[in-house]
N, C-alpha and C positions, 0 to 999 in steps of 0.2 A: 134041538133046533130053533124051538119058538121062542128060548130063553136067551139065544144069542140074537135072535131079530129085536126082542125088546131090549136088551142093553145097547145094540146100536141105534134104535129109536131114541133111548134116553141120552147118549151120546150127541144125536143131531138137535134134540129138543133143548137141551141145557148148554150146548155149545162146547167145543174140545178146547178153544183158545180163552175160556172164562178166566177173568181175574183171580189171580191167586194172592194169598197174603203174603207167602215166601216165593218170590218169582226167581229169585238167585241164591245161590249156594253161599255165598261170601258178600259180604257188605259193601266192599269196594267194588263200585261198577263203572262202567265207562258211560260217557254223557250220553252216547246212543242208546244205551238200556235206560237211562232215566228217561229219555224222551219217548220212546217207544212205551214203557210202561205208564208214563203221564197220559200218552195218548189214549191208551186202552182203557184206563180207568175214566178219562174224560169222556169217553165215547159210550162206556156201559154206566157210568152213573154221574152224568154231567147234569141231570135235574136236581141232583143234591149239593151241587158246588156253592160253596159259601167262600168268599174272600175276605180275608183279613190283613187290610192293606198296613195297618200300623206294624202287625207281627212278620209283614213280607210272606204270609201263606196263603195256600188255596186248598180248602179241605173238602173232601167228597165222603160220603156216607154209604156203606153197605148195609142195609139191616139183614139182609139173609146171613152174612158173614158175621153179623154184630160187630162191625169195624169200622174206624175213622181212620182215612188216609190224608195226611198233612204234606204236602207238598211246598217245597221254598220256591220263592221267586227271586227273579235276578237280584234284587238289592239285599237278599239275606246273607248272611256271611257263610252259611252252609251250602249255599246254592250250588249246583244242582243236587238235591237231597229230599227225601221223604221218611216220615215215620208213621207205622202203621200201628195203631191200637185197636186191640179188639178183647172182646169178653169170651173168658174160656169158662167152662163149669165142669166141674168133678163131684160128683155125689151132692152134698149140700154147699159144697163151696163154691163161691163166684169169685173170679180173678179178672184183672186186666192185665193182659200181655202186650208187648210190643216187639216191633222188629223194624229196623231201619236199613235204608241203603244211601250210599254217598258216592259222588263222582267228583266231588271238589276236595277240600282239605279236609283231614279228619279232624282236626281240633275243634273248629266251630259245629262240625256234625255230633262230635261228642258231647257237646256243650248242649246242643238242641236235643238230643237225647236223652241226656240227664234231666232237663227241663220236663221233659213229657215223662220222664220215669216219677220224679216228685209230684207232679199233676195227678199221677195213677194213685201214688200213696196218698194224696188228700182225698179222692175220690173213695178209696177203700175205707179211709177213717171216716169219712160221711157215712157211708153206707153201714159202718158198726154202730155208729151213733143212731143212727135211723131204726136199726135192727134191734138195738138195746142191748147190744155185745159188750159194750164198754160203759162202765159206770164210773 
């Protein structure tokens, strides 16, 4: 019985509706789903908000999930969309994974998603150089 009370307490303490990295099963979402997730992230991580006007992006950070969530703004070709980049770790291997969602046109979103994938590759390469893995 005390185990169930403890689990219930944990659910209340950490919030049942916490922001998730994968909130939807498919990349294509509705504008309403985009707005709801943007609001959730803004409310939970608003103190980490960074605006990149030239790129038409608003980025939030979540240290607990080791994630950055980049939302497009109105003037971005992929709007409304977002890409979440997060760190994963398996044994001794650290990786940068990403997932994204879009409510607008797929082609501009695919371009944005691929730009982030290239950035991830650069970060991974720099980490290898720093750790002496590449000679």
